[in-house]
SEFIZA-3560 file (N, C-alpha, C; in Angstrom, 3 decimals):
REM SEFIZA-3560
<numar><xx>0.701</xx><yy>-1.090</yy><zz>0.159</zz><atom>N</atom></numar>
<numar><xx>0.038</xx><yy>-0.048</yy><zz>-0.136</zz><atom>CA</atom></numar>
<numar><xx>0.754</xx><yy>0.948</yy><zz>0.089</zz><atom>C</atom></numar>
<numar><xx>0.753</xx><yy>2.510</yy><zz>-0.751</zz><atom>N</atom></numar>
<numar><xx>1.350</xx><yy>3.540</yy><zz>-0.820</zz><atom>CA</atom></numar>
<numar><xx>1.121</xx><yy>4.247</yy><zz>0.354</zz><atom>C</atom></numar>
<numar><xx>1.978</xx><yy>5.060</yy><zz>0.840</zz><atom>N</atom></numar>
<numar><xx>1.884</xx><yy>6.093</yy><zz>1.854</zz><atom>CA</atom></numar>
<numar><xx>1.086</xx><yy>7.130</yy><zz>1.754</zz><atom>C</atom></numar>
<numar><xx>0.220</xx><yy>8.054</yy><zz>2.628</zz><atom>N</atom></numar>
<numar><xx>-0.497</xx><yy>8.824</yy><zz>2.210</zz><atom>CA</atom></numar>
<numar><xx>0.577</xx><yy>10.246</yy><zz>1.744</zz><atom>C</atom></numar>
<numar><xx>-0.108</xx><yy>10.374</yy><zz>1.010</zz><atom>N</atom></numar>
<numar><xx>0.446</xx><yy>11.674</yy><zz>0.133</zz><atom>CA</atom></numar>
<numar><xx>-0.025</xx><yy>12.892</yy><zz>1.625</zz><atom>C</atom></numar>
<numar><xx>0.707</xx><yy>13.537</yy><zz>2.265</zz><atom>N</atom></numar>
<numar><xx>0.784</xx><yy>14.743</yy><zz>3.222</zz><atom>CA</atom></numar>
<numar><xx>0.152</xx><yy>15.959</yy><zz>2.507</zz><atom>C</atom></numar>
<numar><xx>0.604</xx><yy>15.555</yy><zz>1.015</zz><atom>N</atom></numar>
<numar><xx>0.194</xx><yy>17.096</yy><zz>0.537</zz><atom>CA</atom></numar>
<numar><xx>-1.092</xx><yy>17.378</yy><zz>0.345</zz><atom>C</atom></numar>
<numar><xx>-1.033</xx><yy>15.502</yy><zz>-0.325</zz><atom>N</atom></numar>
<numar><xx>-2.877</xx><yy>16.235</yy><zz>-1.145</zz><atom>CA</atom></numar>
<numar><xx>-3.930</xx><yy>14.901</yy><zz>-0.008</zz><atom>C</atom></numar>
<numar><xx>-3.481</xx><yy>14.135</yy><zz>0.613</zz><atom>N</atom></numar>
<numar><xx>-4.231</xx><yy>13.178</yy><zz>1.528</zz><atom>CA</atom></numar>
<numar><xx>-4.457</xx><yy>13.723</yy><zz>2.679</zz><atom>C</atom></numar>
<numar><xx>-4.422</xx><yy>14.848</yy><zz>3.369</zz><atom>N</atom></numar>
<numar><xx>-5.349</xx><yy>15.268</yy><zz>4.396</zz><atom>CA</atom></numar>
<numar><xx>-6.208</xx><yy>16.147</yy><zz>3.991</zz><atom>C</atom></numar>
<numar><xx>-8.013</xx><yy>16.229</yy><zz>4.076</zz><atom>N</atom></numar>
<numar><xx>-8.514</xx><yy>17.148</yy><zz>3.934</zz><atom>CA</atom></numar>
<numar><xx>-9.440</xx><yy>16.945</yy><zz>5.384</zz><atom>C</atom></numar>
<numar><xx>-9.747</xx><yy>17.967</yy><zz>5.124</zz><atom>N</atom></numar>
<numar><xx>-11.142</xx><yy>18.250</yy><zz>6.146</zz><atom>CA</atom></numar>
<numar><xx>-12.505</xx><yy>17.545</yy><zz>6.254</zz><atom>C</atom></numar>
<numar><xx>-13.347</xx><yy>17.475</yy><zz>6.593</zz><atom>N</atom></numar>
<numar><xx>-14.626</xx><yy>16.785</yy><zz>6.937</zz><atom>CA</atom></numar>
<numar><xx>-15.553</xx><yy>17.514</yy><zz>5.550</zz><atom>C</atom></numar>
<numar><xx>-15.246</xx><yy>18.477</yy><zz>5.679</zz><atom>N</atom></numar>
<numar><xx>-16.211</xx><yy>19.683</yy><zz>4.975</zz><atom>CA</atom></numar>
<numar><xx>-15.541</xx><yy>19.339</yy><zz>3.559</zz><atom>C</atom></numar>
<numar><xx>-14.406</xx><yy>19.166</yy><zz>3.188</zz><atom>N</atom></numar>
<numar><xx>-13.643</xx><yy>19.468</yy><zz>1.773</zz><atom>CA</atom></numar>
<numar><xx>-14.247</xx><yy>18.375</yy><zz>1.035</zz><atom>C</atom></numar>
<numar><xx>-13.729</xx><yy>17.259</yy><zz>2.265</zz><atom>N</atom></numar>
<numar><xx>-14.684</xx><yy>15.688</yy><zz>1.721</zz><atom>CA</atom></numar>
<numar><xx>-16.313</xx><yy>15.630</yy><zz>1.837</zz><atom>C</atom></numar>
<numar><xx>-17.077</xx><yy>15.951</yy><zz>1.815</zz><atom>N</atom></numar>
<numar><xx>-18.206</xx><yy>16.114</yy><zz>1.617</zz><atom>CA</atom></numar>
<numar><xx>-18.377</xx><yy>17.440</yy><zz>0.033</zz><atom>C</atom></numar>
<numar><xx>-17.665</xx><yy>18.528</yy><zz>0.482</zz><atom>N</atom></numar>
<numar><xx>-18.138</xx><yy>18.997</yy><zz>-1.134</zz><atom>CA</atom></numar>
<numar><xx>-17.582</xx><yy>18.525</yy><zz>-2.610</zz><atom>C</atom></numar>
<numar><xx>-16.224</xx><yy>17.407</yy><zz>-2.241</zz><atom>N</atom></numar>
<numar><xx>-15.947</xx><yy>16.667</yy><zz>-3.013</zz><atom>CA</atom></numar>
<numar><xx>-16.218</xx><yy>15.752</yy><zz>-3.374</zz><atom>C</atom></numar>
<numar><xx>-16.723</xx><yy>14.901</yy><zz>-2.695</zz><atom>N</atom></numar>
<numar><xx>-16.453</xx><yy>13.530</yy><zz>-1.989</zz><atom>CA</atom></numar>
<numar><xx>-16.054</xx><yy>12.421</yy><zz>-3.649</zz><atom>C</atom></numar>
<numar><xx>-16.955</xx><yy>12.692</yy><zz>-4.599</zz><atom>N</atom></numar>
<numar><xx>-17.083</xx><yy>12.014</yy><zz>-5.608</zz><atom>CA</atom></numar>
<numar><xx>-15.179</xx><yy>11.878</yy><zz>-6.251</zz><atom>C</atom></numar>
<numar><xx>-14.566</xx><yy>13.435</yy><zz>-5.850</zz><atom>N</atom></numar>
<numar><xx>-13.510</xx><yy>13.467</yy><zz>-6.179</zz><atom>CA</atom></numar>
<numar><xx>-12.487</xx><yy>13.130</yy><zz>-6.066</zz><atom>C</atom></numar>
<numar><xx>-13.113</xx><yy>12.719</yy><zz>-4.665</zz><atom>N</atom></numar>
<numar><xx>-11.897</xx><yy>12.350</yy><zz>-3.479</zz><atom>CA</atom></numar>
<numar><xx>-11.710</xx><yy>10.968</yy><zz>-3.339</zz><atom>C</atom></numar>
<numar><xx>-13.262</xx><yy>9.937</yy><zz>-4.006</zz><atom>N</atom></numar>
<numar><xx>-13.223</xx><yy>8.860</yy><zz>-4.100</zz><atom>CA</atom></numar>
<numar><xx>-12.409</xx><yy>8.592</yy><zz>-5.159</zz><atom>C</atom></numar>
<numar><xx>-12.537</xx><yy>8.839</yy><zz>-6.132</zz><atom>N</atom></numar>
<numar><xx>-11.842</xx><yy>8.758</yy><zz>-7.416</zz><atom>CA</atom></numar>
<numar><xx>-9.975</xx><yy>8.912</yy><zz>-7.394</zz><atom>C</atom></numar>
<numar><xx>-9.471</xx><yy>9.999</yy><zz>-6.232</zz><atom>N</atom></numar>
<numar><xx>-8.633</xx><yy>10.341</yy><zz>-6.733</zz><atom>CA</atom></numar>
<numar><xx>-7.391</xx><yy>8.453</yy><zz>-5.558</zz><atom>C</atom></numar>
<numar><xx>-8.020</xx><yy>8.555</yy><zz>-4.102</zz><atom>N</atom></numar>
<numar><xx>-8.040</xx><yy>7.181</yy><zz>-3.959</zz><atom>CA</atom></numar>
<numar><xx>-7.860</xx><yy>6.405</yy><zz>-4.569</zz><atom>C</atom></numar>
<numar><xx>-9.193</xx><yy>5.678</yy><zz>-5.474</zz><atom>N</atom></numar>
<numar><xx>-8.948</xx><yy>4.650</yy><zz>-6.549</zz><atom>CA</atom></numar>
<numar><xx>-7.832</xx><yy>4.690</yy><zz>-6.942</zz><atom>C</atom></numar>
<numar><xx>-7.192</xx><yy>5.992</yy><zz>-8.116</zz><atom>N</atom></numar>
<numar><xx>-6.283</xx><yy>6.245</yy><zz>-9.078</zz><atom>CA</atom></numar>
<numar><xx>-5.176</xx><yy>5.797</yy><zz>-8.499</zz><atom>C</atom></numar>
<numar><xx>-4.670</xx><yy>6.828</yy><zz>-6.958</zz><atom>N</atom></numar>
<numar><xx>-3.586</xx><yy>6.831</yy><zz>-6.927</zz><atom>CA</atom></numar>
<numar><xx>-3.092</xx><yy>5.806</yy><zz>-5.748</zz><atom>C</atom></numar>
<numar><xx>-4.370</xx><yy>5.414</yy><zz>-5.416</zz><atom>N</atom></numar>
<numar><xx>-4.033</xx><yy>3.508</yy><zz>-4.112</zz><atom>CA</atom></numar>
<numar><xx>-3.174</xx><yy>3.875</yy><zz>-2.932</zz><atom>C</atom></numar>
<numar><xx>-3.924</xx><yy>5.608</yy><zz>-3.107</zz><atom>N</atom></numar>
<numar><xx>-2.879</xx><yy>6.250</yy><zz>-1.706</zz><atom>CA</atom></numar>
<numar><xx>-4.140</xx><yy>6.771</yy><zz>-0.653</zz><atom>C</atom></numar>
<numar><xx>-4.164</xx><yy>5.720</yy><zz>0.483</zz><atom>N</atom></numar>
<numar><xx>-5.270</xx><yy>6.257</yy><zz>1.379</zz><atom>CA</atom></numar>
<numar><xx>-5.553</xx><yy>7.913</yy><zz>1.528</zz><atom>C</atom></numar>
<numar><xx>-6.448</xx><yy>8.494</yy><zz>2.041</zz><atom>N</atom></numar>
<numar><xx>-6.835</xx><yy>9.816</yy><zz>2.378</zz><atom>CA</atom></numar>
<numar><xx>-7.094</xx><yy>9.686</yy><zz>3.756</zz><atom>C</atom></numar>
<numar><xx>-6.769</xx><yy>11.113</yy><zz>4.453</zz><atom>N</atom></numar>
<numar><xx>-7.253</xx><yy>11.437</yy><zz>6.271</zz><atom>CA</atom></numar>
<numar><xx>-8.152</xx><yy>12.182</yy><zz>5.331</zz><atom>C</atom></numar>
<numar><xx>-9.431</xx><yy>12.203</yy><zz>6.307</zz><atom>N</atom></numar>
<numar><xx>-10.198</xx><yy>12.900</yy><zz>6.941</zz><atom>CA</atom></numar>
<numar><xx>-10.268</xx><yy>13.537</yy><zz>8.444</zz><atom>C</atom></numar>
<numar><xx>-9.893</xx><yy>14.651</yy><zz>7.847</zz><atom>N</atom></numar>
<numar><xx>-10.174</xx><yy>15.304</yy><zz>9.922</zz><atom>CA</atom></numar>
<numar><xx>-10.962</xx><yy>16.198</yy><zz>9.486</zz><atom>C</atom></numar>
<numar><xx>-11.307</xx><yy>16.007</yy><zz>11.174</zz><atom>N</atom></numar>
<numar><xx>-12.621</xx><yy>16.935</yy><zz>11.878</zz><atom>CA</atom></numar>
<numar><xx>-12.170</xx><yy>18.034</yy><zz>12.969</zz><atom>C</atom></numar>
<numar><xx>-12.892</xx><yy>19.177</yy><zz>13.327</zz><atom>N</atom></numar>
<numar><xx>-12.315</xx><yy>20.238</yy><zz>14.201</zz><atom>CA</atom></numar>
<numar><xx>-10.684</xx><yy>19.862</yy><zz>13.640</zz><atom>C</atom></numar>
<numar><xx>-9.744</xx><yy>19.378</yy><zz>13.233</zz><atom>N</atom></numar>
<numar><xx>-8.234</xx><yy>19.957</yy><zz>13.365</zz><atom>CA</atom></numar>
<numar><xx>-7.876</xx><yy>18.435</yy><zz>13.419</zz><atom>C</atom></numar>
<numar><xx>-8.445</xx><yy>17.483</yy><zz>13.600</zz><atom>N</atom></numar>
<numar><xx>-7.782</xx><yy>16.227</yy><zz>13.927</zz><atom>CA</atom></numar>
<numar><xx>-8.321</xx><yy>15.084</yy><zz>13.038</zz><atom>C</atom></numar>
<numar><xx>-7.372</xx><yy>14.276</yy><zz>13.146</zz><atom>N</atom></numar>
<numar><xx>-7.887</xx><yy>12.928</yy><zz>12.294</zz><atom>CA</atom></numar>
<numar><xx>-8.752</xx><yy>12.501</yy><zz>12.729</zz><atom>C</atom></numar>
<numar><xx>-9.781</xx><yy>11.533</yy><zz>11.552</zz><atom>N</atom></numar>
<numar><xx>-11.042</xx><yy>11.530</yy><zz>12.403</zz><atom>CA</atom></numar>
<numar><xx>-11.163</xx><yy>10.214</yy><zz>11.660</zz><atom>C</atom></numar>
<numar><xx>-10.930</xx><yy>9.572</yy><zz>9.869</zz><atom>N</atom></numar>
<numar><xx>-11.319</xx><yy>8.570</yy><zz>9.258</zz><atom>CA</atom></numar>
<numar><xx>-9.979</xx><yy>8.536</yy><zz>8.312</zz><atom>C</atom></numar>
<numar><xx>-9.815</xx><yy>7.151</yy><zz>7.767</zz><atom>N</atom></numar>
<numar><xx>-9.096</xx><yy>6.770</yy><zz>6.523</zz><atom>CA</atom></numar>
<numar><xx>-9.925</xx><yy>6.710</yy><zz>5.471</zz><atom>C</atom></numar>
<numar><xx>-9.922</xx><yy>7.040</yy><zz>4.168</zz><atom>N</atom></numar>
<numar><xx>-10.759</xx><yy>6.712</yy><zz>2.690</zz><atom>CA</atom></numar>
<numar><xx>-9.514</xx><yy>5.653</yy><zz>2.431</zz><atom>C</atom></numar>
<numar><xx>-9.808</xx><yy>4.797</yy><zz>1.820</zz><atom>N</atom></numar>
<numar><xx>-8.714</xx><yy>4.025</yy><zz>1.064</zz><atom>CA</atom></numar>
<numar><xx>-9.047</xx><yy>2.960</yy><zz>-0.110</zz><atom>C</atom></numar>
<numar><xx>-8.885</xx><yy>2.458</yy><zz>-0.768</zz><atom>N</atom></numar>
<numar><xx>-9.022</xx><yy>1.332</yy><zz>-1.858</zz><atom>CA</atom></numar>
<numar><xx>-9.115</xx><yy>0.234</yy><zz>-1.506</zz><atom>C</atom></numar>
<numar><xx>-10.354</xx><yy>-0.615</yy><zz>-1.589</zz><atom>N</atom></numar>
<numar><xx>-10.886</xx><yy>-1.345</yy><zz>-1.407</zz><atom>CA</atom></numar>
<numar><xx>-10.475</xx><yy>-2.746</yy><zz>-1.786</zz><atom>C</atom></numar>
<numar><xx>-9.394</xx><yy>-2.717</yy><zz>-2.782</zz><atom>N</atom></numar>
<numar><xx>-8.181</xx><yy>-3.212</yy><zz>-3.292</zz><atom>CA</atom></numar>
<numar><xx>-7.138</xx><yy>-3.480</yy><zz>-2.366</zz><atom>C</atom></numar>
<numar><xx>-6.425</xx><yy>-2.342</yy><zz>-1.738</zz><atom>N</atom></numar>
<numar><xx>-5.716</xx><yy>-1.759</yy><zz>-0.793</zz><atom>CA</atom></numar>
<numar><xx>-6.133</xx><yy>-2.820</yy><zz>0.057</zz><atom>C</atom></numar>
<numar><xx>-7.861</xx><yy>-2.315</yy><zz>0.683</zz><atom>N</atom></numar>
<numar><xx>-7.555</xx><yy>-2.797</yy><zz>1.900</zz><atom>CA</atom></numar>
<numar><xx>-7.835</xx><yy>-3.863</yy><zz>2.081</zz><atom>C</atom></numar>
<numar><xx>-8.132</xx><yy>-5.385</yy><zz>1.032</zz><atom>N</atom></numar>
<numar><xx>-8.020</xx><yy>-6.153</yy><zz>1.655</zz><atom>CA</atom></numar>
<numar><xx>-6.658</xx><yy>-6.679</yy><zz>1.374</zz><atom>C</atom></numar>
<numar><xx>-6.136</xx><yy>-6.489</yy><zz>0.440</zz><atom>N</atom></numar>
<numar><xx>-4.685</xx><yy>-6.559</yy><zz>0.794</zz><atom>CA</atom></numar>
<numar><xx>-3.854</xx><yy>-6.391</yy><zz>2.016</zz><atom>C</atom></numar>
<numar><xx>-4.376</xx><yy>-5.180</yy><zz>2.789</zz><atom>N</atom></numar>
<numar><xx>-3.955</xx><yy>-5.005</yy><zz>3.658</zz><atom>CA</atom></numar>
<numar><xx>-4.209</xx><yy>-6.492</yy><zz>4.821</zz><atom>C</atom></numar>
<numar><xx>-5.633</xx><yy>-6.871</yy><zz>4.675</zz><atom>N</atom></numar>
<numar><xx>-6.344</xx><yy>-7.372</yy><zz>5.871</zz><atom>CA</atom></numar>
<numar><xx>-5.796</xx><yy>-8.617</yy><zz>5.142</zz><atom>C</atom></numar>
<numar><xx>-4.990</xx><yy>-9.066</yy><zz>4.531</zz><atom>N</atom></numar>
<numar><xx>-4.434</xx><yy>-10.353</yy><zz>4.030</zz><atom>CA</atom></numar>
<numar><xx>-3.180</xx><yy>-10.384</yy><zz>4.595</zz><atom>C</atom></numar>
<numar><xx>-2.141</xx><yy>-9.275</yy><zz>4.600</zz><atom>N</atom></numar>
<numar><xx>-1.023</xx><yy>-9.217</yy><zz>5.425</zz><atom>CA</atom></numar>
<numar><xx>-1.479</xx><yy>-9.412</yy><zz>6.238</zz><atom>C</atom></numar>
<numar><xx>-2.339</xx><yy>-8.665</yy><zz>7.089</zz><atom>N</atom></numar>
<numar><xx>-2.755</xx><yy>-8.475</yy><zz>8.684</zz><atom>CA</atom></numar>
<numar><xx>-2.919</xx><yy>-9.930</yy><zz>9.409</zz><atom>C</atom></numar>
<numar><xx>-3.666</xx><yy>-10.307</yy><zz>8.904</zz><atom>N</atom></numar>
<numar><xx>-4.261</xx><yy>-12.170</yy><zz>8.993</zz><atom>CA</atom></numar>
<numar><xx>-3.085</xx><yy>-13.310</yy><zz>8.522</zz><atom>C</atom></numar>
<numar><xx>-1.876</xx><yy>-13.042</yy><zz>7.800</zz><atom>N</atom></numar>
<numar><xx>-0.235</xx><yy>-13.724</yy><zz>7.878</zz><atom>CA</atom></numar>
<numar><xx>0.058</xx><yy>-13.617</yy><zz>8.536</zz><atom>C</atom></numar>
<numar><xx>0.513</xx><yy>-11.918</yy><zz>9.134</zz><atom>N</atom></numar>
<numar><xx>1.009</xx><yy>-12.053</yy><zz>10.631</zz><atom>CA</atom></numar>
<numar><xx>0.505</xx><yy>-12.041</yy><zz>11.383</zz><atom>C</atom></numar>
<numar><xx>-1.203</xx><yy>-12.269</yy><zz>11.587</zz><atom>N</atom></numar>
<numar><xx>-1.012</xx><yy>-12.882</yy><zz>13.326</zz><atom>CA</atom></numar>
<numar><xx>-0.931</xx><yy>-14.349</yy><zz>13.231</zz><atom>C</atom></numar>
<numar><xx>-1.036</xx><yy>-14.916</yy><zz>12.342</zz><atom>N</atom></numar>
<numar><xx>-0.543</xx><yy>-16.656</yy><zz>11.838</zz><atom>CA</atom></numar>
<numar><xx>0.908</xx><yy>-16.800</yy><zz>12.290</zz><atom>C</atom></numar>
<numar><xx>1.168</xx><yy>-15.654</yy><zz>11.921</zz><atom>N</atom></numar>
<numar><xx>2.973</xx><yy>-15.872</yy><zz>11.714</zz><atom>CA</atom></numar>
<numar><xx>3.180</xx><yy>-15.610</yy><zz>13.362</zz><atom>C</atom></numar>
<numar><xx>2.936</xx><yy>-14.767</yy><zz>14.465</zz><atom>N</atom></numar>
<numar><xx>2.380</xx><yy>-14.599</yy><zz>15.254</zz><atom>CA</atom></numar>
<numar><xx>2.205</xx><yy>-15.817</yy><zz>16.503</zz><atom>C</atom></numar>
<numar><xx>0.870</xx><yy>-16.010</yy><zz>15.852</zz><atom>N</atom></numar>
<numar><xx>0.287</xx><yy>-17.617</yy><zz>16.792</zz><atom>CA</atom></numar>
<numar><xx>1.591</xx><yy>-18.777</yy><zz>16.669</zz><atom>C</atom></numar>
<numar><xx>1.975</xx><yy>-18.876</yy><zz>15.358</zz><atom>N</atom></numar>
<numar><xx>2.651</xx><yy>-20.161</yy><zz>15.170</zz><atom>CA</atom></numar>
<numar><xx>4.215</xx><yy>-19.584</yy><zz>16.357</zz><atom>C</atom></numar>
<numar><xx>4.678</xx><yy>-18.575</yy><zz>16.033</zz><atom>N</atom></numar>
<numar><xx>5.821</xx><yy>-18.254</yy><zz>16.552</zz><atom>CA</atom></numar>
<numar><xx>5.066</xx><yy>-18.718</yy><zz>18.045</zz><atom>C</atom></numar>
<numar><xx>4.116</xx><yy>-17.915</yy><zz>18.989</zz><atom>N</atom></numar>
<numar><xx>3.873</xx><yy>-18.807</yy><zz>20.354</zz><atom>CA</atom></numar>
<numar><xx>3.380</xx><yy>-19.789</yy><zz>20.354</zz><atom>C</atom></numar>
<numar><xx>2.998</xx><yy>-20.907</yy><zz>19.398</zz><atom>N</atom></numar>
<numar><xx>3.302</xx><yy>-22.017</yy><zz>19.934</zz><atom>CA</atom></numar>
<numar><xx>4.629</xx><yy>-23.230</yy><zz>19.617</zz><atom>C</atom></numar>
<numar><xx>5.411</xx><yy>-22.424</yy><zz>19.321</zz><atom>N</atom></numar>
<numar><xx>6.548</xx><yy>-23.222</yy><zz>19.186</zz><atom>CA</atom></numar>
<numar><xx>7.263</xx><yy>-22.894</yy><zz>20.363</zz><atom>C</atom></numar>
<numar><xx>6.774</xx><yy>-21.073</yy><zz>21.145</zz><atom>N</atom></numar>
<numar><xx>8.044</xx><yy>-21.128</yy><zz>22.342</zz><atom>CA</atom></numar>
<numar><xx>6.965</xx><yy>-21.934</yy><zz>23.025</zz><atom>C</atom></numar>
<numar><xx>5.809</xx><yy>-22.502</yy><zz>23.237</zz><atom>N</atom></numar>
<numar><xx>5.814</xx><yy>-22.920</yy><zz>24.558</zz><atom>CA</atom></numar>
<numar><xx>5.168</xx><yy>-24.527</yy><zz>23.980</zz><atom>C</atom></numar>
<numar><xx>6.517</xx><yy>-24.721</yy><zz>22.947</zz><atom>N</atom></numar>
<numar><xx>7.181</xx><yy>-26.296</yy><zz>22.668</zz><atom>CA</atom></numar>
<numar><xx>5.401</xx><yy>-26.963</yy><zz>21.955</zz><atom>C</atom></numar>
<numar><xx>4.870</xx><yy>-26.711</yy><zz>21.540</zz><atom>N</atom></numar>
<numar><xx>3.094</xx><yy>-26.490</yy><zz>20.958</zz><atom>CA</atom></numar>
<numar><xx>3.506</xx><yy>-27.798</yy><zz>19.772</zz><atom>C</atom></numar>
<numar><xx>4.776</xx><yy>-28.526</yy><zz>18.989</zz><atom>N</atom></numar>
<numar><xx>5.421</xx><yy>-28.079</yy><zz>17.724</zz><atom>CA</atom></numar>
<numar><xx>5.293</xx><yy>-29.761</yy><zz>17.713</zz><atom>C</atom></numar>
<numar><xx>5.136</xx><yy>-30.454</yy><zz>16.304</zz><atom>N</atom></numar>
<numar><xx>5.103</xx><yy>-32.050</yy><zz>15.777</zz><atom>CA</atom></numar>
<numar><xx>5.750</xx><yy>-32.091</yy><zz>14.970</zz><atom>C</atom></numar>
<numar><xx>7.423</xx><yy>-33.596</yy><zz>14.776</zz><atom>N</atom></numar>
<numar><xx>7.774</xx><yy>-33.573</yy><zz>14.015</zz><atom>CA</atom></numar>
<numar><xx>6.783</xx><yy>-33.665</yy><zz>13.133</zz><atom>C</atom></numar>
<numar><xx>7.949</xx><yy>-33.733</yy><zz>12.066</zz><atom>N</atom></numar>
<numar><xx>7.496</xx><yy>-33.888</yy><zz>10.933</zz><atom>CA</atom></numar>
<numar><xx>6.610</xx><yy>-34.906</yy><zz>9.657</zz><atom>C</atom></numar>
<numar><xx>7.287</xx><yy>-35.942</yy><zz>10.797</zz><atom>N</atom></numar>
<numar><xx>6.531</xx><yy>-37.545</yy><zz>10.316</zz><atom>CA</atom></numar>
<numar><xx>5.394</xx><yy>-37.578</yy><zz>10.832</zz><atom>C</atom></numar>
<numar><xx>5.295</xx><yy>-36.796</yy><zz>12.157</zz><atom>N</atom></numar>
<numar><xx>3.751</xx><yy>-36.784</yy><zz>12.500</zz><atom>CA</atom></numar>
<numar><xx>3.015</xx><yy>-35.692</yy><zz>11.701</zz><atom>C</atom></numar>
<numar><xx>3.131</xx><yy>-34.491</yy><zz>11.518</zz><atom>N</atom></numar>
<numar><xx>2.028</xx><yy>-34.148</yy><zz>11.160</zz><atom>CA</atom></numar>
<numar><xx>1.814</xx><yy>-34.655</yy><zz>8.772</zz><atom>C</atom></numar>
<numar><xx>2.906</xx><yy>-35.300</yy><zz>8.338</zz><atom>N</atom></numar>
<numar><xx>2.312</xx><yy>-36.636</yy><zz>7.566</zz><atom>CA</atom></numar>
<numar><xx>1.457</xx><yy>-37.208</yy><zz>7.856</zz><atom>C</atom></numar>
<numar><xx>1.820</xx><yy>-37.923</yy><zz>8.717</zz><atom>N</atom></numar>
<numar><xx>0.381</xx><yy>-39.146</yy><zz>9.346</zz><atom>CA</atom></numar>
<numar><xx>-0.661</xx><yy>-38.796</yy><zz>9.174</zz><atom>C</atom></numar>
<numar><xx>-0.473</xx><yy>-37.206</yy><zz>10.226</zz><atom>N</atom></numar>
<numar><xx>-2.162</xx><yy>-36.674</yy><zz>10.434</zz><atom>CA</atom></numar>
<numar><xx>-2.577</xx><yy>-36.606</yy><zz>9.017</zz><atom>C</atom></numar>
<numar><xx>-2.008</xx><yy>-35.543</yy><zz>8.680</zz><atom>N</atom></numar>
<numar><xx>-2.561</xx><yy>-35.288</yy><zz>6.684</zz><atom>CA</atom></numar>
<numar><xx>-2.737</xx><yy>-35.950</yy><zz>6.131</zz><atom>C</atom></numar>
<numar><xx>-2.241</xx><yy>-37.057</yy><zz>5.956</zz><atom>N</atom></numar>
<numar><xx>-2.505</xx><yy>-38.573</yy><zz>5.221</zz><atom>CA</atom></numar>
<numar><xx>-3.666</xx><yy>-39.113</yy><zz>5.880</zz><atom>C</atom></numar>
<numar><xx>-3.971</xx><yy>-39.357</yy><zz>7.088</zz><atom>N</atom></numar>
<numar><xx>-5.808</xx><yy>-39.458</yy><zz>7.718</zz><atom>CA</atom></numar>
<numar><xx>-6.555</xx><yy>-38.983</yy><zz>7.629</zz><atom>C</atom></numar>
<numar><xx>-6.302</xx><yy>-37.524</yy><zz>7.561</zz><atom>N</atom></numar>
<numar><xx>-7.047</xx><yy>-36.629</yy><zz>7.298</zz><atom>CA</atom></numar>
<numar><xx>-7.569</xx><yy>-36.930</yy><zz>5.543</zz><atom>C</atom></numar>
<numar><xx>-6.418</xx><yy>-36.887</yy><zz>4.858</zz><atom>N</atom></numar>
<numar><xx>-6.812</xx><yy>-36.769</yy><zz>3.217</zz><atom>CA</atom></numar>
<numar><xx>-7.887</xx><yy>-38.440</yy><zz>2.839</zz><atom>C</atom></numar>
<numar><xx>-7.848</xx><yy>-39.078</yy><zz>3.517</zz><atom>N</atom></numar>
<numar><xx>-8.288</xx><yy>-41.035</yy><zz>3.174</zz><atom>CA</atom></numar>
<numar><xx>-9.284</xx><yy>-40.989</yy><zz>4.532</zz><atom>C</atom></numar>
<numar><xx>-9.709</xx><yy>-40.544</yy><zz>5.105</zz><atom>N</atom></numar>
<numar><xx>-10.895</xx><yy>-40.145</yy><zz>5.582</zz><atom>CA</atom></numar>
<numar><xx>-12.024</xx><yy>-39.775</yy><zz>4.793</zz><atom>C</atom></numar>
//
């Protein structure tokens, strides 16, 4: 995912309301998220759906890696031979 362009990617809510179609088009075209501010503070992020899905896929993968590392640290591992036997048992069932 591309980083937010601080020159064009941060807009007040009032400007977003007035130019929503153009803002959505810009985000889709550039694939850069846009920060919408309210009362001078960051309030929300507008991002392309495809980029959002990629971000969620990456997050899920990182969570899986973190879970696996935790299981390794806890000694919750099995040998390759055991894993192979379990997998073959599932396939044959």
